[in-house]
C-alpha positions as CSV (number, residue, x, y, z in Angstrom):
1,X,58.6,39.4,60.9
2,X,57.3,43.0,62.2
3,X,59.4,46.2,61.9
4,X,59.7,48.2,64.8
5,X,57.2,51.4,63.9
6,X,59.3,54.4,63.4
7,X,63.1,53.0,62.7
8,X,61.9,51.0,59.9
9,X,60.5,53.9,58.1
10,X,63.4,56.3,59.1
11,X,65.8,53.4,57.4
12,X,64.0,53.5,54.4
13,X,63.9,56.8,54.2
14,X,67.6,57.4,54.7
15,X,68.9,55.1,52.3
16,X,66.4,56.7,49.3
17,X,67.9,60.3,50.4
18,X,71.7,58.6,50.0
19,X,70.6,57.0,46.7
20,X,69.0,60.4,45.3
21,X,72.0,62.0,46.7
22,X,74.6,59.6,44.8
23,X,72.6,59.7,41.3
24,X,72.2,63.6,41.5
25,X,76.2,64.2,42.0
26,X,77.2,61.4,39.2
27,X,78.7,63.5,36.3
28,X,76.3,63.0,33.6
29,X,77.4,63.4,29.6
30,X,78.5,66.7,28.6
31,X,75.8,68.5,26.5
32,X,77.7,71.7,25.6
33,X,78.3,72.5,22.5
34,X,78.5,75.6,20.1
35,X,75.6,77.7,19.8
36,X,75.0,80.4,17.4
37,X,74.2,83.3,19.7
38,X,73.7,86.1,17.0
39,X,74.6,86.6,13.2
40,X,74.8,89.7,10.5
41,X,72.9,89.5,8.4
42,X,70.1,87.8,11.1
43,X,68.5,84.5,10.1
44,X,65.5,84.9,7.7
45,X,65.8,88.6,7.5
46,X,64.9,90.5,4.2
47,X,67.2,93.1,3.8
48,X,67.1,96.2,1.1
49,X,70.7,96.0,0.5
50,X,73.0,93.3,0.0
51,X,75.8,92.6,2.5
52,X,79.2,92.4,2.1
53,X,80.0,90.0,4.5
54,X,78.3,87.5,6.8
55,X,79.5,87.1,10.4
56,X,78.6,84.5,13.4
57,X,78.9,84.6,16.5
58,X,78.8,81.6,19.0
59,X,78.9,81.2,23.0
60,X,82.0,79.0,23.3
61,X,85.5,79.1,21.5
62,X,85.8,77.4,17.9
63,X,89.0,75.6,16.4
64,X,89.9,77.8,13.2
65,X,91.3,74.7,11.1
66,X,87.7,72.7,11.4
67,X,85.3,75.7,10.9
68,X,83.9,76.7,8.4
69,X,81.0,78.9,6.9
70,X,79.7,79.0,3.0
71,X,76.9,81.1,0.9
72,X,74.6,79.4,-1.2
73,X,72.1,80.7,-3.9
74,X,69.0,78.9,-4.4
75,X,70.3,77.2,-7.5
76,X,72.9,76.3,-5.6
77,X,76.0,78.5,-6.7
78,X,78.3,79.7,-3.4
79,X,78.6,83.1,-3.4
80,X,80.8,83.6,-0.7
81,X,84.9,84.3,-1.5
82,X,86.0,81.4,0.1
83,X,88.1,83.1,2.7
84,X,86.2,81.8,5.6
85,X,88.0,82.6,8.8
86,X,88.1,82.8,13.1
87,X,88.6,86.2,14.0
88,X,92.2,86.9,15.1
89,X,90.7,88.6,18.1
90,X,87.7,87.1,19.0
91,X,87.5,83.0,18.7
92,X,83.9,83.0,19.0
93,X,83.0,84.7,16.0
94,X,83.3,83.3,12.4
95,X,83.3,85.6,9.1
96,X,83.4,85.2,5.3
97,X,83.0,88.0,3.0
98,X,80.6,87.9,0.0
99,X,80.8,88.4,-4.0
100,X,77.9,91.1,-5.2
101,X,74.5,89.7,-4.4
102,X,71.9,90.0,-6.7
103,X,68.2,90.0,-5.5
104,X,67.0,86.2,-4.2
105,X,67.1,84.4,-0.8
106,X,70.4,82.9,0.5
107,X,71.5,80.0,2.3
108,X,74.6,80.4,5.2
109,X,76.1,77.0,5.9
110,X,78.2,76.8,8.9
111,X,80.2,73.9,10.2
112,X,82.2,74.3,13.7
113,X,84.5,72.7,16.1
114,X,84.0,74.2,19.3
115,X,87.3,73.5,21.4
116,X,85.0,71.0,23.6
117,X,85.2,69.0,20.8
118,X,81.7,69.3,19.8
119,X,80.6,69.6,16.2
120,X,77.6,71.8,15.0
121,X,76.5,71.7,11.0
122,X,73.6,73.8,10.6
123,X,72.0,76.7,8.2
124,X,70.0,79.4,7.9
125,X,68.5,81.6,5.0
126,X,68.1,85.4,4.5
127,X,66.8,87.4,1.4
128,X,67.9,90.5,-0.3
129,X,65.0,92.1,-2.1
130,X,64.7,93.9,-5.2
131,X,65.3,97.7,-5.8
132,X,62.3,99.6,-6.7
133,X,62.4,101.2,-10.0
134,X,64.2,104.5,-10.1
135,X,66.4,103.9,-6.8
């Protein structure tokens, strides 16, 4: 059986193009989730002065009832005031106040639920350096 010259190849090319168009237009899985876009203090920062608050900003709105942040010493002691909250005027901001911090390394742990239903659970550290004598 012999195909007629161009007509056969056009048909195959047309079917392949149609299949690609259908595949490209099909909805894929949603990969969106709240991404930390900045923080105060920044991750891995070394600070001369201890912060009094940790603030986190995300790229998506957070569900206040299911979003939290805590701060821990290297020995595993919680040093925040346990008052984490999503800002009432900015649903992309989460913060917590801190007890006075001694020099050392601290871990910020957060778990947030964005309004699209995705949970993000992550952490970063920052360090408060010791003051030089006489300061």
